[in-house]
C-alpha angles and dihedrals in degrees: 000000000000120000091245090056090051090052090052090049090050090055090049092051090050091052091049091050091051090050091049089051091056092046091049092050090050091051098042098094139013138179117270110282094019129109124228116251089244136014106265092205091057090047091050090050091051090047091054092049094050094044091051091049090048092051093052091046093050090049090053092047091050091047091049092048091050095047098042119091113225091189137333092293110031140046121228088254090056092052092047089056090049091050090050090051091052091049093048093050091047090052093049093049091048090052090048090055091050093050094043096055106107118217114195103219094159117141097183138019092251093066120096117269119213130210130194114246095201135061100253094189093053092047091048090054088053091049089051092048092049090048090054093046090048093050093048093047093045091052091054091047092050090050090051091048091058093050099043123089116224111249 
């Protein structure tokens, strides 16, 4: 199995777990004399099975990421951490832009006037740069995922 296939399977397991959670909640209590829509014990058993399979799969994915060279200097795990850092900084800067935009909702001169304390244009250029770096790096990672065998 390729690493990319394992990642797709991981996402599927997570969706199934979320669905089981909803089904469990819906079957957790009933009115006196009624039957639950599904057997909670069966659902719990299925949940355990899927969670165990997910755990093993995640361990294999992590092992593969750690043991796979991305380039001459870094492992795939190293590059994933770098990609996450780029994404997180991009998100923070985007939020900063949103909060720094000043709307002048003043109805009279006596109301408080606000000013931005940061250069929104400069920050937007950095967001754009980080977005490009993220996309390029993510494309290389995806390519590596489709050529790497899961360990």
